[in-house]
C-alpha positions in Angstrom: -11.3 8.3 -12.6 -8.0 10.3 -12.5 -9.8 13.2 -10.8 -11.3 10.9 -8.2 -8.0 9.3 -7.5 -6.4 12.7 -7.1 -9.1 13.7 -4.6 -8.5 10.6 -2.5 -4.7 11.1 -2.5 -5.3 14.7 -1.3 -7.6 13.4 1.4 -5.0 10.9 2.5 -2.1 13.4 2.6 -0.5 13.1 6.1 -2.8 10.2 7.0 -0.6 7.4 5.6 2.1 6.8 8.0 0.0 5.8 11.0 -3.0 4.2 9.4 -4.0 0.6 8.7 -2.3 -0.9 5.6 -5.4 -0.6 3.5 -8.5 1.6 3.3 -11.7 0.8 1.4 -13.2 4.0 0.0 -16.2 2.2 -1.6 -17.2 -1.3 -0.9 -20.0 -3.8 -1.8 -20.5 -7.4 -0.8 -23.1 -10.2 -1.1 -23.3 -13.3 1.0 -25.4 -16.4 0.6 -25.5 -18.7 3.7 -27.4 -21.9 3.3 -27.8 -24.3 6.2 -25.2 -26.8 7.1 -25.3 -29.9 9.3 -21.7 -29.2 10.4 -21.7 -27.8 13.9 -25.5 -28.0 14.1 -27.9 -30.1 16.2 -30.4 -32.3 14.4 -33.3 -30.5 16.2 -32.1 -27.1 14.9 -34.2 -25.5 12.2 -32.7 -25.2 8.7 -32.5 -21.6 7.5 -31.3 -19.8 4.4 -29.8 -16.4 4.7 -28.9 -13.8 2.1 -27.1 -10.6 2.9 -26.1 -7.4 0.9 -24.1 -4.5 2.2 -22.5 -1.4 0.7 -20.7 1.5 2.3 -18.7 4.6 1.6 -15.7 5.9 3.6 -14.6 9.5 3.0 -11.7 10.8 5.0 -11.0 14.5 5.5 -7.8 15.7 7.3 -8.9 19.1 8.7 -5.7 19.9 10.5 -2.3 18.3 11.3 -3.7 16.2 14.2 -7.3 15.4 13.2 -8.8 13.3 10.5 -12.6 12.8 10.1 -14.1 9.9 8.3 -17.7 10.1 7.0 -19.2 6.6 6.6 -22.8 6.1 5.3 -23.8 2.4 4.8 -26.8 0.3 3.8 -27.5 -3.4 4.6 -30.3 -5.8 3.7 -30.8 -9.3 5.1 -33.3 -12.0 4.1 -33.8 -14.9 6.4 -36.0 -17.9 5.2 -36.8 -20.6 7.6 -37.0 -23.9 5.8 -40.3 -25.2 7.3 -44.0 -25.2 6.4 -45.9 -21.9 6.8 -42.8 -19.9 7.4 -42.5 -16.7 5.3 -39.1 -15.2 4.6 -38.2 -12.3 6.9 -36.7 -9.2 5.2 -34.7 -6.7 7.1 -32.9 -3.4 6.2 -30.5 -1.1 7.9 -29.4 2.5 7.1 -26.5 3.8 9.1 -24.2 6.8 9.3 -21.0 6.9 11.3 -18.8 9.9 12.0 -15.4 9.2 13.4 -12.4 11.3 14.3 -8.8 10.2 14.5 -6.6 12.3 16.8 -2.8 12.0 16.7 -1.0 13.1 19.9 2.2 15.1 20.0 3.9 11.7 20.5 2.9 10.5 17.0 3.1 6.9 18.1 -0.2 7.4 19.9 -3.6 8.0 18.5 -7.2 7.9 19.6 -10.3 7.3 17.5 -13.8 8.3 18.6 -16.8 7.3 16.6 -20.6 7.9 16.8 -23.2 6.1 14.7 -27.0 6.3 14.2 -28.7 3.2 12.6 -32.2 2.6 11.4 -32.7 -1.2 11.8 -36.1 -2.7 11.0 -38.1 -5.3 9.1 -38.7 -4.0 5.5 -41.7 -1.7 5.3 -41.3 -0.1 8.7 -40.6 3.6 8.4 -37.9 5.5 10.3 -39.0 6.6 13.8 -37.6 6.9 17.3 -38.5 3.3 17.7 -36.1 2.1 14.9 -33.2 4.5 15.4 -30.3 3.0 17.5 -27.2 4.9 18.6 -23.8 3.4 19.0 -20.4 4.8 20.2 -16.8 3.5 20.1 -13.4 4.7 21.4 -10.1 3.2 20.4 -6.6 4.0 21.6 -3.6 2.9 19.5 0.0 2.7 20.6 2.6 2.0 17.9 5.4 0.0 19.5 7.4 -0.2 16.2 7.0 0.4 12.5 5.7 -3.2 12.3 3.5 -3.5 15.4 0.7 -1.5 17.1 -1.7 -2.4 19.9 -5.2 -1.1 20.3 -7.5 -0.9 23.4 -11.0 0.5 23.5 -14.7 0.0 24.2 -17.9 -0.2 22.2 -21.5 0.6 23.2 -24.8 0.2 21.2 -28.4 0.6 22.2 -29.8 -2.6 20.7 -33.5 -3.4 20.7 -32.9 -6.2 23.2 -31.0 -3.9 25.5 -27.6 -2.3 26.1 -24.6 -3.9 24.4 -21.2 -3.2 25.9 -18.0 -4.6 24.5 -14.3 -4.2 25.5 -12.1 -4.0 22.4 -8.6 -5.2 21.8 -6.7 -5.1 18.5 -3.4 -5.2 16.7 -1.7 -4.1 13.5 1.2 -6.5 13.0 3.5 -6.9 10.0 5.0 -10.3 10.7 7.0 -10.5 7.5 7.1 -9.1 4.0 4.2 -11.3 3.0 2.2 -11.8 6.2 0.1 -9.2 8.1 -2.4 -9.5 10.9 -4.9 -6.7 11.9 -8.2 -6.5 13.6 -10.3 -5.5 16.6 -11.7 -8.3 18.7 -14.5 -9.4 19.2 -15.6 -7.5 16.0 -13.2 -8.7 13.4 -9.7 -10.1 12.7 -7.7 -10.6 9.5 -4.7 -12.7 8.6 -3.5 -11.7 5.2 -0.8 -13.5 3.1 0.6 -12.1 -0.1 0.6 -15.0 -2.7 1.5 -12.7 -5.6 1.4 -9.0 -6.2 -2.3 -9.3 -7.3 -3.5 -12.1 -5.1 -3.8 -12.1 -1.3 -5.2 -15.1 0.6 -6.0 -15.5 4.3 -8.4 -16.1 7.2 -11.1 -13.6 8.3 -13.1 -13.7 11.5 -16.2 -11.5 11.9 -18.6 -11.1 14.8 -22.2 -10.2 13.9 -24.7 -8.7 16.4 -27.8 -7.1 14.9 -31.3 -6.4 16.1 -34.3 -5.2 14.0 -37.6 -3.6 14.9 -40.7 -5.6 14.1 -44.3 -4.4 13.8 -46.0 -3.5 17.1 -42.8 -2.9 19.1 -41.5 -6.4 18.7 -37.9 -7.1 17.7 -35.7 -9.8 16.1 -32.0 -10.4 16.7 -29.2 -12.4 15.2 -25.8 -13.1 16.8 -23.1 -15.3 15.1 -19.5 -15.6 14.3 -18.1 -16.0 10.8 -14.9 -17.8 10.0 -13.9 -17.4 6.3 -11.1 -18.3 3.9 -10.7 -15.1 1.9 -9.1 -14.5 -1.5 -8.6 -10.9 -2.6 -7.7 -10.2 -6.2 -6.2 -6.8 -7.1 -7.0 -5.7 -10.7 -3.8 -4.4 -12.2 -3.5 -0.6 -12.9 -6.8 0.1 -11.1 -7.8 0.7 -7.5 -10.3 -2.2 -7.7 -10.2 -5.3 -5.6 -12.5 -8.4 -5.9 -12.9 -10.7 -3.0 -14.2 -14.3 -3.0 -14.7 -16.0 0.4 -15.9 -19.3 1.6 -16.5 -20.2 5.3 -18.8 -21.2 8.0 -20.9 -19.5 10.8 -20.2 -20.3 14.4 -22.6 -20.4 17.4 -25.5 -18.7 15.6 -28.3 -17.5 17.8 -31.6 -15.9 16.8 -34.2 -14.4 19.1 -37.6 -12.9 18.6 -39.6 -10.7 21.0 -43.4 -10.4 20.8 -44.6 -7.2 22.4 -48.2 -8.4 22.5 -47.4 -11.4 24.7 -44.3 -9.9 26.3 -42.4 -13.1 25.5 -39.0 -13.6 24.1 -38.4 -16.8 22.0 -35.1 -18.3 21.2 -35.0 -19.8 17.7 -32.7 -22.8 17.5 -31.3 -22.6 14.0 -28.5 -24.4 12.1 -25.3 -22.7 11.3 -24.4 -22.3 7.6 -21.8 -22.4 4.9 -20.8 -18.9 3.8 -20.3 -17.9 0.2 -19.3 -14.3 -0.2 -18.4 -12.1 -3.2 -17.5 -8.5 -3.1 -15.8 -5.6 -4.8 -14.0 -2.6 -3.3 -12.3 0.6 -4.3 -9.2 0.1 -2.2 -6.4 2.5 -1.3 -3.2 0.8 -0.2 -2.0 3.2 2.5 1.2 1.4 3.5 3.2 0.7 0.4 5.0 -2.2 2.1 1.7 -4.1 1.9 2.2 -6.7 -0.8 5.3 -7.5 -2.8 
């Protein structure tokens, strides 16, 4: 463990001062989202969703201005429609993202460029050019003060249902000793409040847009927002953090395309209550984070 921590500290040398307050080197999470009547129509179909995700982030500072992050990740999602003659759908995703953070001569300015390849499909479908989806993002950051930075950028991904373009806007904001806000909308946003040195509580928003290859050139997509009350518990004298969240999905939409009939079907489903548990190997980059 000491050797691994030393390696991470070496990787972060010179990366600290302009980075986000925290950085998760290794992370795993599990979500169970049963249906809820809240925010749902009576005609909507009840659905039970289970989600697992793990990822690794390895930074490498290869010169004074550039830091590369290698990010492999895996996801699995099971969706079970609560009606007769409906088998559960199981999906999987393998992805690799390569990003580079460049710091300008004026060190209050940075730009991050990222490229990703993803294999998204129903379980059992092998990797092919029909399942591989590219994605790209660019983000410019301007630090206005030691406590505030603004971010502007754009995101593109080649989803199975078509091209997805998103403008991005974000902030890193230390409002007080205990209260921080950071995020990039419409992808995610975090409000973090330090209750004690080892317990942080707050509100998290996450936007989800995923599409998966089905047999015979069909596809399935899910789009939803997630609003969660998050509680992060930092285990003393270790780099480990355990998170327990509860929340609710917002405006969930599912679509399925049948390539044989050339028809796209919107599936009206209920939103759900989110129960999430996770663990991360977390590096606190900004030592002002917490008490």
